[in-house]
C-alpha positions in Angstrom: 19.0 -21.2 -15.3 21.0 -22.4 -12.3 21.9 -20.1 -9.4 25.5 -20.2 -10.6 24.4 -19.2 -14.1 22.3 -16.4 -12.8 25.2 -15.2 -10.6 27.6 -15.3 -13.6 25.1 -13.4 -15.8 24.8 -10.7 -13.1 28.5 -10.6 -12.7 29.1 -10.0 -16.4 26.4 -7.3 -16.5 28.0 -5.4 -13.6 31.5 -5.8 -15.1 30.1 -4.3 -18.3 28.8 -1.3 -16.4 25.3 -2.5 -16.0 23.3 -3.3 -12.9 22.0 -6.5 -11.2 18.9 -6.3 -9.1 17.3 -9.3 -7.5 13.8 -9.7 -9.0 12.3 -10.0 -5.5 13.8 -6.7 -4.5 12.7 -5.1 -7.6 9.1 -6.4 -7.1 9.0 -5.1 -3.5 10.2 -1.7 -4.6 7.6 -1.4 -7.3 4.9 -2.6 -4.9 5.9 0.0 -2.3 6.0 2.7 -5.0 2.6 1.9 -6.3 1.2 1.8 -2.8 2.8 5.2 -2.0 1.4 6.8 -5.2 -2.1 5.5 -4.4 -2.0 6.7 -0.8 -0.6 10.0 -1.9 -3.7 10.5 -4.1 -5.9 10.5 -0.9 -6.9 13.8 0.7 -5.3 14.7 4.0 -8.5 13.7 5.8 -8.6 10.4 4.0 -5.0 9.7 4.9 -5.9 10.6 8.5 -8.8 8.1 8.5 -6.6 5.4 6.9 -3.9 5.9 9.6 -6.5 5.6 12.3 -7.9 2.5 10.7 -4.3 1.1 10.8 -4.4 1.7 14.5 -7.4 -0.6 14.7 -10.2 2.0 15.2 -13.7 1.0 14.1 -16.1 3.5 12.5 -17.7 4.6 15.7 -14.3 5.3 17.3 -13.2 7.1 14.1 -16.2 9.3 14.2 -15.6 10.2 17.9 -11.8 10.8 17.3 -12.5 13.0 14.3 -15.6 14.7 15.7 -17.7 13.8 12.6 -20.8 11.8 12.0 -20.7 8.1 11.2 -22.0 8.9 7.7 -18.9 11.1 7.2 -16.6 8.3 8.2 -18.4 5.9 5.9 -18.0 8.4 3.0 -14.3 8.8 3.7 -13.8 5.0 3.8 -15.7 4.6 0.5 -13.5 7.2 -1.1 -10.4 5.5 0.3 -11.5 2.2 -1.2 -12.3 3.8 -4.5 -9.0 5.7 -4.8 -7.0 2.6 -3.7 -8.8 0.5 -6.3 -10.4 -1.8 -3.8 -13.8 -2.9 -5.2 -16.2 -5.0 -3.1 -14.9 -8.5 -2.9 -16.5 -11.5 -1.1 -13.0 -13.1 -0.8 -11.1 -10.1 0.7 -11.5 -7.5 3.5 -11.1 -4.1 1.8 -10.4 -2.5 5.2 -7.5 -4.8 5.8 -6.3 -4.4 2.2 -6.4 -0.6 2.6 -4.4 -0.7 5.8 -1.8 -3.0 4.1 -1.4 -0.4 1.3 -1.0 2.3 3.9 1.8 0.2 5.6 3.4 -0.6 2.2 3.5 3.1 1.4 5.2 3.8 4.7 7.8 1.1 3.9 6.7 -1.3 6.6 
């Protein structure tokens, strides 16, 4: 369908009392909503760890900042990956993917 045809179709829907939403906008809204729901499922401490990861802190810095052991940090990060549905993947960095979900949930 041409752009003119899509426009006319949307115009007719709106004139009939319906709505017209750009598919890209709808896709972004759904992505943001799913990310927000996934991040909301994290515990307060896990969200804190994720926010600090988004600031670029590594595990040792996280442990110092949170006054916990390195093992505790690793456990929180494993839980974050699991709750966000980020299994081990040789092609992707789960830490980066988790931070991106965090940013999507914040609407950034």
